[in-house]
C-alpha positions as CSV (number, residue, x, y, z in Angstrom):
1,M,232.7,-118.9,284.5
2,G,235.7,-120.4,286.3
3,N,239.1,-121.5,285.1
4,C,239.0,-125.3,285.8
5,S,238.2,-127.6,283.0
6,K,238.1,-131.3,282.1
7,T,239.9,-132.8,279.1
8,L,238.5,-131.8,275.8
9,K,238.0,-134.8,273.6
10,K,238.2,-133.0,270.3
11,S,239.3,-129.4,269.8
12,N,240.3,-127.1,266.9
13,P,244.1,-126.6,266.9
14,N,243.8,-124.0,264.2
15,H,241.5,-121.7,266.1
16,T,242.9,-118.2,265.8
17,P,241.2,-115.5,267.8
18,D,240.7,-111.9,266.5
19,Q,241.9,-108.9,268.5
20,F,239.3,-107.8,271.0
21,Y,240.4,-104.4,272.1
22,P,240.0,-101.6,271.2
23,K,238.3,-102.3,267.9
24,I,236.1,-105.2,266.7
25,D,234.9,-105.3,263.1
26,N,231.1,-105.3,263.1
27,S,230.7,-105.4,259.3
28,D,228.9,-108.7,259.4
29,K,226.7,-107.9,262.3
30,V,223.4,-108.6,260.5
31,N,224.4,-112.0,259.2
32,R,222.2,-113.9,261.7
33,K,221.5,-117.6,261.9
34,T,218.7,-118.7,259.5
35,D,215.6,-120.5,260.7
36,R,215.9,-124.0,259.2
37,C,214.0,-126.0,261.8
38,N,212.2,-125.6,265.1
39,T,215.4,-125.3,267.1
40,I,216.0,-122.8,269.9
41,K,217.7,-119.7,268.6
42,P,218.1,-116.1,269.6
43,F,217.1,-114.3,266.5
44,S,214.4,-114.4,263.9
45,S,215.1,-115.7,260.4
46,P,215.3,-113.8,257.1
47,S,211.9,-113.7,255.5
48,F,213.3,-113.4,252.0
49,L,215.1,-116.7,251.8
50,P,213.6,-119.2,249.3
51,A,211.6,-122.0,250.8
52,S,213.3,-125.3,250.8
53,T,213.1,-128.7,252.5
54,P,214.6,-128.2,255.9
55,L,217.7,-130.3,256.5
56,P,217.9,-132.2,259.7
57,L,220.3,-130.5,262.1
58,P,222.7,-132.3,264.4
59,V,221.4,-132.9,267.9
60,V,223.3,-131.5,270.9
61,R,222.1,-132.4,274.4
62,L,222.8,-130.1,277.3
63,Y,222.7,-131.6,280.8
64,G,222.7,-129.1,283.7
65,S,220.7,-127.5,286.5
66,T,218.0,-125.0,285.3
67,S,219.2,-122.7,288.1
68,S,222.9,-122.9,287.1
69,P,224.3,-119.8,285.4
70,A,227.0,-122.0,283.8
71,A,224.3,-124.2,282.2
72,S,222.2,-121.2,281.1
73,Y,225.3,-119.6,279.6
74,I,226.0,-122.7,277.5
75,R,222.4,-122.9,276.5
76,F,222.5,-119.4,275.2
77,A,225.7,-120.2,273.3
78,L,224.1,-123.2,271.6
79,M,221.2,-120.9,270.4
80,Y,223.7,-119.4,268.0
81,K,224.8,-122.7,266.5
82,P,223.1,-124.6,263.6
83,V,222.0,-127.4,265.9
84,T,218.9,-128.9,267.5
85,L,219.2,-128.3,271.2
86,L,217.8,-130.7,273.7
87,V,218.0,-129.5,277.3
88,I,217.9,-132.2,279.9
89,P,217.5,-130.6,283.4
90,S,219.7,-132.3,285.9
91,E,220.3,-131.2,289.5
92,T,223.1,-133.6,290.0
93,A,226.4,-134.1,288.2
94,D,226.1,-136.2,285.0
95,F,228.8,-138.4,283.6
96,G,230.9,-137.8,286.7
97,F,231.4,-134.1,285.9
98,E,230.6,-131.2,288.2
99,T,230.0,-128.6,285.5
100,P,227.4,-128.6,282.7
101,V,227.8,-131.4,280.1
102,I,227.1,-131.3,276.4
103,Q,226.8,-134.5,274.4
104,Y,227.2,-134.7,270.6
105,G,227.3,-138.1,269.1
106,S,229.8,-140.1,271.1
107,D,231.5,-136.9,272.5
108,V,230.8,-136.0,276.1
109,I,232.3,-132.6,277.0
110,S,232.4,-130.7,280.2
111,G,234.6,-128.1,281.9
112,S,234.9,-124.3,281.9
113,S,232.9,-122.1,279.5
114,V,236.0,-121.6,277.4
115,T,236.5,-125.4,277.1
116,I,232.9,-125.9,275.9
117,L,232.8,-122.9,273.6
118,R,236.1,-124.0,272.0
119,Y,234.6,-127.4,271.3
120,L,231.5,-125.9,269.8
121,D,233.5,-123.7,267.5
122,A,235.6,-126.7,266.4
123,K,232.5,-128.7,265.6
124,F,230.3,-125.9,264.3
125,P,232.6,-123.1,263.0
126,T,229.9,-120.6,262.2
127,P,229.2,-118.3,263.9
128,V,232.4,-118.0,266.0
129,L,231.7,-117.8,269.8
130,L,235.3,-117.6,271.1
131,G,237.0,-115.6,268.4
132,N,238.5,-112.8,270.3
133,W,238.8,-114.1,273.8
134,N,242.4,-115.4,274.0
135,T,243.8,-112.0,273.2
136,Y,241.8,-110.5,276.0
137,N,244.5,-111.3,278.5
138,G,243.4,-109.2,281.5
139,T,245.5,-106.1,280.6
140,V,242.3,-104.2,279.6
141,P,240.2,-103.5,282.7
142,V,237.0,-105.6,282.5
143,V,234.8,-102.5,283.0
144,V,236.5,-100.8,280.0
145,A,235.9,-103.9,277.8
146,A,232.3,-104.1,278.9
147,T,231.8,-100.4,278.2
148,V,233.3,-100.7,274.7
149,L,230.8,-103.6,274.0
150,Q,228.0,-101.4,275.2
151,H,229.1,-98.7,272.7
152,K,229.1,-101.2,269.9
153,S,225.5,-102.3,270.6
154,L,224.3,-98.7,270.8
155,V,226.0,-97.7,267.6
156,W,224.5,-100.7,265.8
157,H,221.0,-99.9,267.0
158,L,221.4,-96.3,266.1
159,E,222.3,-97.2,262.6
160,R,219.4,-99.6,262.4
161,M,217.0,-96.8,263.5
162,V,218.4,-94.4,260.9
163,R,218.0,-96.9,258.1
164,W,214.5,-97.8,259.2
165,A,213.6,-94.1,259.3
166,E,215.1,-93.5,255.8
167,D,213.0,-96.4,254.5
168,L,209.9,-95.1,256.1
169,A,210.6,-91.6,254.6
170,V,211.1,-93.0,251.1
171,R,207.7,-94.8,251.4
172,G,206.1,-91.6,252.7
173,G,205.0,-93.6,255.8
174,R,203.0,-96.0,253.6
175,S,202.9,-99.7,254.6
176,A,205.7,-101.9,253.3
177,G,203.3,-104.7,252.8
178,D,205.1,-106.8,255.3
179,P,202.6,-108.7,257.5
180,V,205.1,-108.8,260.3
181,M,205.1,-105.0,260.5
182,G,201.4,-104.6,259.9
183,S,199.8,-101.4,258.7
184,A,201.6,-98.1,258.3
185,R,200.5,-96.9,261.7
186,M,201.4,-100.2,263.3
187,E,204.9,-100.0,261.9
188,V,205.4,-96.5,263.2
189,K,204.2,-97.7,266.6
190,K,206.7,-100.5,266.5
191,Y,209.4,-97.9,265.5
192,A,208.4,-95.8,268.5
193,K,208.7,-98.8,270.8
194,S,212.1,-99.8,269.4
195,Y,213.4,-96.2,269.8
196,S,212.1,-96.0,273.4
197,Q,214.0,-99.2,274.2
198,L,217.2,-97.7,272.6
199,L,216.7,-94.5,274.5
200,E,216.4,-96.3,277.7
201,L,219.6,-98.2,277.0
202,M,221.4,-95.0,276.1
203,Q,220.3,-93.2,279.3
204,E,221.3,-96.1,281.5
205,H,224.7,-96.3,279.8
206,A,225.3,-92.6,280.3
207,Q,224.3,-92.9,284.0
208,M,226.6,-95.8,284.4
209,E,229.6,-93.9,283.1
210,E,228.7,-90.8,285.1
211,K,228.1,-92.6,288.4
212,I,230.6,-95.5,288.3
213,V,233.3,-95.2,285.7
214,F,234.2,-91.5,285.5
215,P,234.4,-91.0,289.3
216,V,237.3,-93.5,289.4
217,L,239.1,-91.4,286.8
218,E,238.1,-88.2,288.6
219,R,239.9,-89.3,291.7
220,E,243.1,-89.6,289.7
221,D,242.7,-86.4,287.7
222,R,240.1,-83.8,288.7
223,G,238.2,-82.3,285.8
224,L,239.1,-85.2,283.5
225,S,235.6,-86.3,282.8
226,K,233.8,-83.0,283.0
227,S,233.6,-82.5,279.3
228,V,232.3,-86.0,278.8
229,N,229.5,-85.5,281.2
230,E,228.6,-82.2,279.5
231,E,228.3,-84.1,276.2
232,H,225.9,-86.5,277.7
233,A,223.7,-83.6,278.7
234,R,224.1,-82.0,275.3
235,D,222.3,-84.8,273.5
236,L,219.4,-85.2,275.8
237,P,217.2,-82.5,274.2
238,L,217.8,-84.1,270.8
239,M,217.0,-87.6,272.0
240,N,213.8,-86.5,273.7
241,G,212.8,-84.4,270.7
242,I,213.1,-87.4,268.4
243,K,210.7,-89.3,270.7
244,E,208.2,-86.4,270.4
245,D,208.6,-86.4,266.6
246,I,207.7,-90.1,266.4
247,K,204.5,-89.5,268.5
248,T,203.5,-86.8,266.0
249,I,204.1,-89.1,263.0
250,I,201.8,-91.8,264.5
251,V,198.8,-89.5,264.3
252,L,199.5,-88.2,260.8
253,D,197.9,-89.7,257.7
254,S,200.4,-92.1,256.0
255,G,201.3,-91.0,252.5
256,S,200.4,-87.3,253.2
257,S,202.9,-84.6,252.5
258,S,203.0,-83.6,256.1
259,C,203.8,-87.2,257.1
260,Q,206.6,-87.4,254.5
261,D,208.1,-84.1,255.6
262,A,208.0,-85.3,259.3
263,L,209.7,-88.5,258.4
264,F,212.5,-86.8,256.5
265,S,213.0,-84.5,259.4
266,L,213.0,-87.5,261.8
267,S,215.7,-89.2,259.6
268,T,217.8,-86.0,259.6
269,R,217.7,-85.6,263.4
270,L,218.4,-89.3,264.0
271,K,221.5,-89.0,261.7
272,S,222.7,-86.1,263.9
273,L,222.2,-88.2,267.0
274,Q,224.1,-91.1,265.4
275,E,227.0,-88.9,264.4
276,N,227.2,-87.3,267.9
277,C,227.2,-90.6,269.6
278,K,229.8,-92.2,267.4
279,Q,232.1,-89.3,267.8
280,H,231.5,-89.3,271.6
281,F,232.1,-93.0,271.9
282,E,235.3,-92.8,269.8
283,E,236.6,-90.0,272.0
284,E,235.9,-91.9,275.1
285,E,237.6,-95.1,273.8
286,R,240.6,-93.2,272.5
287,G,241.2,-90.6,275.3
288,I,239.3,-91.5,278.4
289,L,238.7,-95.2,279.0
290,P,242.3,-96.3,278.4
291,L,243.2,-94.1,281.4
292,M,241.4,-96.7,283.6
293,E,244.6,-98.8,283.3
294,A,246.5,-96.0,285.0
295,A,244.2,-96.3,288.0
296,E,245.9,-99.7,288.7
297,L,242.8,-101.4,290.0
298,T,243.1,-105.0,291.3
299,Q,241.1,-107.7,289.5
300,G,238.7,-107.8,292.5
301,Q,238.2,-104.1,292.3
302,Q,237.5,-104.3,288.6
303,E,234.9,-107.0,289.1
304,R,233.2,-105.0,291.9
305,L,233.2,-102.0,289.7
306,L,231.4,-103.9,286.9
307,E,228.9,-105.2,289.4
308,Q,228.2,-101.6,290.4
309,C,227.7,-100.8,286.7
310,L,225.0,-103.5,286.6
311,D,223.3,-101.9,289.6
312,V,222.7,-98.7,287.7
313,M,221.6,-100.4,284.5
314,P,218.7,-102.6,285.7
315,S,216.6,-102.4,282.5
316,T,219.6,-103.2,280.2
317,H,220.3,-106.4,282.2
318,S,216.7,-107.6,282.5
319,H,213.8,-107.0,280.0
320,L,216.0,-105.1,277.5
321,L,218.9,-107.6,277.6
322,R,217.9,-109.4,274.4
323,F,217.4,-106.1,272.6
324,F,220.9,-105.1,273.7
325,M,222.4,-108.4,272.7
326,E,221.0,-108.0,269.1
327,G,223.6,-105.3,268.6
328,L,226.5,-107.5,269.3
329,L,228.3,-110.2,267.3
330,P,227.9,-113.7,268.9
331,Q,231.5,-113.7,270.1
332,E,231.0,-110.2,271.7
333,A,227.7,-111.3,273.3
334,M,229.3,-114.4,274.9
335,L,232.2,-112.3,276.1
336,Y,229.9,-109.8,277.7
337,L,227.9,-112.5,279.4
338,D,231.2,-114.0,280.7
339,F,232.0,-110.7,282.3
340,I,228.6,-110.7,284.0
341,T,229.1,-114.2,285.3
342,R,232.5,-113.4,286.7
343,C,231.5,-110.2,288.3
344,T,228.2,-110.9,290.1
345,H,226.8,-113.6,292.3
346,K,225.2,-116.8,291.2
347,D,221.5,-115.9,291.7
348,R,221.8,-112.6,289.9
349,A,223.6,-114.2,287.0
350,A,221.0,-116.9,286.7
351,S,218.2,-114.3,286.7
352,I,219.9,-112.4,283.9
353,Y,220.3,-115.5,281.8
354,R,216.6,-116.4,282.4
355,F,215.6,-113.1,280.7
356,L,217.6,-114.1,277.6
357,V,216.2,-117.6,277.4
358,E,212.5,-116.7,278.2
359,E,212.5,-113.7,275.8
360,H,212.9,-116.1,272.8
361,H,209.5,-117.5,273.0
362,G,206.9,-115.7,270.9
363,K,208.6,-112.3,270.8
364,H,211.0,-112.6,267.8
365,N,209.6,-109.7,265.7
366,E,207.9,-107.5,268.3
367,G,209.0,-103.9,267.6
368,R,211.7,-105.0,265.2
369,P,212.2,-104.3,261.4
370,T,212.4,-107.2,259.1
371,M,215.8,-108.9,258.4
372,A,215.7,-107.5,254.8
373,L,215.6,-104.0,256.3
374,L,218.4,-104.8,258.7
375,L,220.6,-106.0,255.8
376,K,220.1,-102.7,254.1
377,A,221.8,-101.1,257.1
378,K,225.1,-102.6,256.0
379,S,224.7,-102.2,252.2
């Protein structure tokens, strides 16, 4: 997003980032922002919270060009914060600044993305958007950091699918009585769609590693990534078999013994896939990806490498990007988007951000379990 910045009027001197690499604690992943008013936000609200009179939220104004990746980046960041966001399109610099401007009360802030995120975290501490950035000091190759974040999202979604399948099995496929999920058959269809989206993410991620990341290591040490590629192929039959199982469950009568047996079988196979993937990702992060540092790539080479990764993951960075981002903590999501902005050209970054912003209108619950079910995934 650029390194230049204007003076920050108010900041948080006690801001202490968490360590980014190699591990980030995702224990509070499902604690999403609640829906307290008609403000722009990335995720749907918990349906189980007691009704109360909405409190007025502070108003933050964002000035910037609608085609600017920098402005779109800040707009997405503000969706996480408990604020009412007013977007004022502006093709020319406002307040004398060249970068996007946010206005909160008498404060007028502009500068780099880090400057603005630091200000937002100081004013609105929850959720943190910049918590682990300062310890990411460039020693970890950017493609490695991005790959680890992809692992985190995939693991979270796998756990979500396992818990959802367990819940379906306990109910015998009967409806949960949730109007958002609809009838029993409608819920299974939503489950099928969600799994298809996850499967597409997993396949693109595997192709990215096989075509882009591992060849770099292979040039340094032949045969190094052979076993990893073999593991990718090993799980394909299981992944495709789960998809066929879901198709079968859709046509079974909910509540029947055959439906319940099929759901328990589905849950078991998903757990196997989850365990295989977690083990596979941990082995990569512990024994393969750190070797990328030994390749001694320049910063420019690292950024071009990540751009090549985007080329082989088109669905992940277009219509499935919001789905992918749901598996990341806010600070992880913002870091991932910062990588994208730094490693690709302006028009492409702007297009990627548009998918995130536009996907928030009228599609909050499509193909998703309720927040109550998501919270069970961490209980």
